[in-house]
C-alpha positions in Angstrom: 0.0 0.0 0.0 1.4 3.4 -0.9 2.2 5.9 1.8 -0.4 8.5 1.0 -3.4 6.0 1.1 -1.9 4.6 4.3 -1.7 8.0 6.0 -5.3 8.6 5.0 -6.3 5.3 6.4 -4.6 6.0 9.7 -6.2 9.4 9.8 -9.6 7.9 9.2 -9.3 5.1 11.7 -7.1 6.0 14.5 -9.4 8.6 15.8 -12.9 7.4 15.2 -11.9 6.9 18.7 -13.6 5.4 21.6 -12.6 5.6 25.2 -13.7 5.2 28.7 -12.7 1.9 30.1 -15.9 0.3 30.9 -16.9 -2.6 29.8 -16.4 -1.7 22.2 -9.0 -8.5 14.3 -8.0 -6.6 11.8 -10.9 -4.7 10.3 -13.8 -6.8 11.6 -15.9 -5.5 14.5 -15.7 -8.9 16.2 -11.9 -8.9 16.3 -11.5 -11.5 13.6 -9.1 -11.3 10.7 -10.5 -9.0 7.9 -12.8 -10.7 5.4 -13.8 -9.3 2.0 -16.3 -6.5 2.6 -15.3 -5.9 6.2 -14.4 -2.5 7.5 -10.6 -2.3 7.3 -8.7 -1.8 10.5 -5.1 -1.3 11.5 -3.2 -3.2 14.0 0.4 -3.1 13.0 4.0 -4.2 13.5 6.6 -2.4 15.6 10.1 -1.1 15.7 12.8 -3.6 16.3 14.5 -1.3 18.8 12.6 -1.6 22.0 12.7 1.3 24.4 13.2 0.5 28.1 9.9 0.5 30.0 9.3 3.8 31.6 11.5 5.8 29.2 10.1 9.0 27.9 9.2 9.1 24.3 12.0 10.5 22.1 9.5 11.8 19.5 10.2 15.5 19.0 6.6 16.6 18.7 5.6 19.9 17.1 8.1 22.7 17.6 6.9 25.4 20.0 4.1 23.4 21.5 3.8 23.9 25.2 2.5 21.0 27.3 1.1 20.7 30.8 1.2 17.6 33.0 -2.0 15.6 33.1 -3.2 14.3 36.5 -3.8 10.5 36.7 -7.6 10.8 36.7 -7.8 13.7 34.2 -9.6 13.1 31.0 -7.6 13.6 27.8 -8.4 13.2 24.1 -6.3 12.4 21.0 -6.6 15.0 18.2 -5.1 15.4 14.8 -3.7 18.9 14.2 -2.7 20.8 11.1 0.8 19.2 11.2 -0.8 15.8 10.4 0.3 14.3 13.8 -1.7 13.2 16.8 -1.3 14.5 20.3 -3.4 14.6 23.4 -5.4 17.6 24.9 -7.0 18.1 28.3 -10.5 19.5 28.7 -9.1 23.0 28.9 -7.7 22.7 25.4 -4.1 22.4 26.7 -1.7 20.0 25.2 -0.6 17.2 27.6 1.3 15.3 24.9 2.5 17.4 21.9 1.4 16.3 18.4 4.0 13.7 17.2 2.2 10.4 16.4 0.9 9.0 13.2 -2.0 7.3 15.1 -3.4 7.5 18.6 -6.2 5.9 20.5 -8.0 6.8 23.7 -6.6 6.2 27.1 -8.0 3.5 29.3 -7.0 3.4 33.0 -4.0 5.5 32.3 -2.6 3.8 29.2 -3.0 4.3 25.4 -1.6 2.8 22.2 0.0 5.0 19.6 1.6 4.5 16.2 5.0 6.0 15.6 5.6 5.5 11.8 3.8 6.5 8.6 3.4 2.9 7.5 1.7 2.1 10.7 4.0 -0.8 11.6 5.5 0.5 14.9 3.3 0.5 18.0 3.9 1.4 21.6 1.9 1.8 24.8 2.4 5.1 26.6 1.1 6.7 29.9 -0.2 10.3 30.2 3.3 11.7 30.7 4.2 10.1 27.3 6.5 7.6 29.0 7.0 4.5 26.9 5.4 1.6 28.8 6.1 -0.9 26.1 7.6 -0.7 22.6 6.1 -3.5 20.6 8.5 -5.6 18.5 6.7 -7.4 15.6 3.3 -7.1 17.3 0.4 -5.3 15.7 -2.4 -3.7 17.7 -6.0 -4.3 16.6 -8.9 -1.8 16.9 -12.3 -2.5 18.5 -14.8 -0.3 16.6 -17.5 1.8 18.3 -20.4 0.0 16.7 -19.3 -3.3 18.3 -18.6 -2.6 21.9 -21.8 -1.8 23.9 -22.4 0.6 26.7 -19.4 2.8 25.7 -20.0 3.8 22.1 -16.4 4.7 21.5 -13.7 3.1 19.3 -10.6 1.9 21.2 -7.7 -0.5 21.3 -7.6 -1.1 25.1 -10.8 -2.8 26.3 -11.1 -4.0 29.9 -7.3 -3.4 30.2 -6.6 -5.9 27.3 -5.4 -5.4 23.7 -6.1 -7.6 20.7 -2.8 -8.2 18.9 -1.4 -10.1 15.9 2.1 -11.0 14.8 1.0 -11.5 11.2 1.0 -8.9 8.4 -1.8 -6.4 9.2 -3.2 -6.8 5.8 -3.3 -10.6 5.9 -7.0 -11.7 5.8 -5.9 -14.9 7.6 -4.0 -13.1 10.4 -4.0 -15.0 13.7 -5.0 -13.1 16.8 -4.3 -13.1 20.6 -4.2 -10.8 23.6 -1.7 -8.6 25.5 -2.5 -6.7 28.7 -2.1 -2.9 29.1 1.5 -3.3 30.1 2.3 -5.0 26.7 2.7 -8.5 28.1 1.3 -11.2 25.8 -1.1 -13.4 27.8 -2.6 -15.3 24.9 -0.4 -16.0 21.9 -1.9 -14.9 18.6 -2.9 -18.3 17.1 -6.6 -17.8 16.8 -8.6 -16.9 13.6 -11.1 -14.8 15.5 -11.4 -13.3 19.0 -13.7 -10.8 20.6 -12.9 -8.1 23.1 -12.8 -8.7 26.8 -15.8 -7.8 28.9 -16.4 -8.6 32.6 -13.0 -10.5 32.6 -13.8 -12.9 29.8 -13.3 -13.0 26.0 -14.7 -15.2 23.3 -12.1 -17.0 21.2 -12.7 -19.1 18.1 -10.6 -22.3 18.5 -11.8 -23.5 15.1 -11.8 -21.8 11.8 -13.9 -19.0 10.2 -15.8 -21.6 8.1 -16.1 -24.1 11.0 -16.2 -22.0 14.2 -15.8 -23.5 17.6 -16.0 -20.8 20.2 -15.1 -20.8 23.9 -14.0 -18.3 26.5 -10.7 -17.4 28.1 -9.8 -15.2 31.1 -7.1 -12.5 31.4 -4.4 -15.0 32.2 -5.1 -16.9 28.9 -6.7 -19.8 30.7 -9.7 -21.4 28.9 -12.6 -21.2 31.4 -15.5 -22.2 29.0 -14.4 -25.0 26.6 -14.9 -24.6 22.9 -18.4 -25.7 22.0 -20.3 -22.8 20.3 -20.9 -21.9 16.7 -21.2 -18.2 17.7 -20.4 -16.4 20.9 -20.9 -12.8 22.1 -19.6 -10.6 24.9 -20.6 -11.0 28.5 -23.0 -8.4 30.0 -24.4 -8.4 33.5 -23.0 -11.9 34.0 -24.6 -13.5 30.8 -23.5 -13.9 27.2 -25.5 -14.9 24.2 -24.2 -18.0 22.4 -25.3 -20.5 19.7 -24.7 -24.2 19.3 -25.5 -26.6 16.5 -29.2 -27.4 16.3 -30.1 -30.8 17.9 -33.6 -31.9 16.9 -33.8 -34.0 20.1 -33.4 -30.8 22.2 -35.1 -27.9 20.5 -34.4 -24.5 22.0 -31.0 -25.6 23.4 -29.2 -24.3 20.3 -29.2 -20.7 21.4 -29.6 -18.6 24.5 -27.7 -16.9 27.3 -24.9 -18.7 29.0 -23.4 -18.0 32.5 -19.7 -17.7 33.3 -19.5 -21.5 33.6 -20.9 -22.1 30.1 -24.2 -23.4 31.3 -27.3 -22.3 29.3 -29.1 -20.1 31.8 -31.9 -18.8 29.5 -33.2 -20.3 26.3 -36.5 -20.8 24.4 -38.7 -23.5 25.9 -40.7 -25.9 23.8 -43.9 -28.0 24.5 -44.9 -31.2 22.7 -48.3 -31.9 21.2 -50.1 -35.2 21.1 -48.1 -36.1 18.0 -44.9 -35.5 20.0 -44.2 -32.4 17.8 -42.4 -29.5 19.5 -44.0 -26.1 19.6 -42.7 -22.9 21.2 -43.9 -22.4 24.8 -45.0 -19.1 26.3 -42.1 -17.0 27.6 -38.7 -16.1 26.2 -38.5 -16.5 22.5 -35.2 -15.0 21.4 -32.6 -12.3 22.0 -33.2 -8.6 21.2 -30.7 -7.0 23.7 -28.0 -8.0 26.1 -28.8 -7.9 29.8 -28.7 -4.6 31.8 -29.3 -4.5 35.5 -30.9 -7.9 35.5 -33.3 -7.3 32.6 -33.2 -7.6 28.8 -35.4 -6.7 25.9 -36.4 -9.9 24.1 -38.8 -11.5 21.6 -41.4 -13.2 23.8 -44.2 -15.7 23.1 -47.4 -14.7 24.7 -51.1 -15.8 24.5 -53.2 -13.0 22.9 -56.7 -13.7 21.7 -56.3 -17.5 22.2 -53.2 -17.5 20.0 -49.5 -17.7 20.8 -47.8 -14.9 19.1 -44.3 -13.4 19.2 -44.0 -9.8 20.3 -41.4 -7.5 21.9 -41.1 -7.8 25.7 -38.9 -7.5 28.7 -37.6 -10.5 30.6 -35.6 -11.2 33.7 -32.7 -13.7 33.9 -35.1 -16.6 34.6 -37.1 -15.8 31.5 -40.1 -14.4 33.3 -41.9 -12.0 31.0 -42.3 -8.7 32.9 -43.8 -6.7 30.0 -44.9 -7.3 26.5 -46.1 -5.2 23.6 -49.6 -6.7 23.5 -50.7 -4.4 20.7 -47.7 -5.7 18.6 -46.8 -2.2 17.4 -43.1 -2.0 18.3 -40.0 -3.7 17.0 -36.3 -3.5 17.7 -34.3 -0.8 16.1 -32.2 -2.4 13.4 -29.2 -0.2 13.9 -28.7 -0.5 17.7 -30.9 -3.5 18.3 -28.8 -5.1 21.1 -28.0 -2.0 23.1 -29.6 -0.7 26.2 -28.1 2.7 27.0 -28.8 4.5 30.3 -31.7 2.0 30.8 -33.4 3.0 27.5 -33.9 0.9 24.4 -34.6 2.2 20.9 -37.7 0.9 19.2 -39.4 1.3 15.9 -43.1 2.0 15.4 -45.3 0.9 12.5 -44.1 1.9 9.1 -45.7 4.6 7.0 -46.8 4.2 3.4 -43.2 4.5 2.2 -42.0 1.8 4.6 -40.2 4.3 6.9 -40.5 3.6 10.6 -40.6 6.2 13.4 -38.2 5.7 16.3 -38.6 6.2 20.0 -37.4 4.7 23.3 -38.8 2.5 26.0 -37.5 1.9 29.5 -37.2 -1.6 31.1 -40.7 -1.5 32.5 -41.9 -1.3 28.9 -43.1 2.3 29.3 -42.7 4.5 26.2 -40.6 7.4 27.4 -40.0 8.9 24.0 -42.8 8.3 21.6 -41.8 7.1 18.1 -41.3 10.1 15.8 -40.2 10.8 12.2 -38.4 14.0 13.2 -35.1 12.1 13.6 -33.4 8.7 13.6 -31.0 7.5 16.2 -27.4 7.1 15.1 -26.2 6.0 18.6 -27.8 5.1 21.9 -28.1 6.9 25.2 -24.8 7.6 26.9 -24.2 10.1 29.7 -27.8 11.1 29.4 -27.8 12.0 25.7 -28.4 10.2 22.4 -27.0 11.2 19.1 -29.7 11.6 16.4 -29.9 12.7 12.8 -32.5 14.5 10.8 -34.2 12.4 8.1 -34.1 14.9 5.3 -31.6 15.0 2.5 -29.5 17.6 4.3 -28.9 15.3 7.2 -27.7 17.0 10.4 -26.6 15.6 13.7 -27.5 16.7 17.2 -28.5 15.2 20.6 -31.7 14.5 22.5 -32.1 14.0 26.2 -34.0 11.2 28.0 -37.3 13.0 27.6 -36.9 13.4 23.9 -36.2 17.1 24.0 -33.5 18.3 21.6 -30.6 19.2 24.0 -28.1 20.1 21.3 -29.4 21.5 18.1 -29.4 19.2 15.1 -27.1 21.3 12.9 -23.8 19.4 12.6 -22.3 17.6 9.6 -20.7 15.2 12.0 -20.9 14.4 15.7 -19.4 11.8 18.0 -20.9 10.6 21.3 -20.3 12.4 24.6 -17.6 11.1 26.8 -16.6 12.7 30.1 -19.1 15.5 29.4 -17.7 16.6 26.0 -18.4 15.6 22.3 -16.5 16.3 19.2 -18.6 17.9 16.4 -18.0 19.4 13.0 -20.1 21.9 11.1 -18.5 21.1 7.7 -17.4 17.5 8.1 -13.7 18.1 8.3 -13.0 20.8 11.0 -13.7 19.4 14.4 -14.1 21.0 17.8 -15.6 20.2 21.2 -18.9 21.1 22.8 -20.4 20.6 26.2 -23.8 19.2 27.0 -25.5 22.5 26.5 -24.1 22.8 23.0 -21.7 25.5 23.9 -18.2 25.5 22.4 -15.8 24.1 25.0 -12.6 23.8 22.9 -12.4 25.7 19.6 -10.3 23.6 17.4 -10.4 23.2 13.7 -8.9 19.7 14.3 -8.7 17.3 11.4 -9.9 14.5 13.8 -10.9 14.7 17.4 -11.3 11.7 19.7 -13.3 11.2 22.9 -12.1 12.4 26.3 -11.2 9.4 28.5 -9.1 8.6 31.5 
């Protein structure tokens, strides 16, 4: 790949940034090696000369840029300035690390990954004083995109203090993946075709192949805690993870559901048998719509309505008890963020109009409609820090934010907007000059940055 396209790629990717540290392979959102049609992602090789741990970075940075020292718990954000290099700002707009990197990702618990060369093959881990924690040697860092990691809608490389890595060429579609911790220590050698980011101390790993998957789960020491047995596996949330096995006609309903941290199937669809010994869905949980959040999940449920068993949207607890259902069958999951519960709210779609367009609104976990479905906007994110990013539906699409009552909190006027993090959001009025606003919409940091990432700690 030529240098100019590579630089453009790094610019586009390395600060679609995510951050926070709660618990979002090469280009694929699930950490697998990139496949044809996947979003391309950069986790790349490093310099052969390893700097001693704790050594300050020798990168010169931009001449004349003054920096201040960031406190350990102070939020900072990676931005791309007019020099074409990334540095880190605090919430006052002061540089804490001068622009000097070709790529930079959000901090997580005091550590961040940065790229030190134009070809994106040299990676290191730094702290907020720009000390080199680890200079990777032949190890490439992999991104976890924002649309994949739930609860924190921010792109990052360090998730739950762990980093997806590879030792293969970053553009190899068959690159093998593993994990390092935030000190750069490899805890799981990159020998797997697919992995998913850690959440709640566990990560899904494909012990098989992309064509014949065999997923299990490992802990942060690299130990296999749930043996390989699943055809598909997702991240843990609230102690449960959705997983799928091969269908067994002798045990209908056991092929998919939520597993606990031992791998036991804790919630799945139940079946009843008729007089001909034919299985039929039983009332109750009927399939996943969201992950669990505070002990509850939005799900497809089977309920008796007018002497018929029909599937509708509902809310269930971890035992599968249906606590609410859409008896009028007027709501459906939002296709864009259908598995996400943000700030206790879940995006739903109302009935389509004559053009097939559906209004969007939000319910809470009691099933109450807290924001009535509307055609005024469509959600482009989910609720986070009390606000949700939305976009107008007309041809001149503009971004803004609504609050949990549905009121427009930040005017829908931006050509681009990222989610709020630590009270600030990066926005652009023209699509290429970025700056920061606070939750009132007031300009917090005037910028004109080419890219602006989220504030994280």
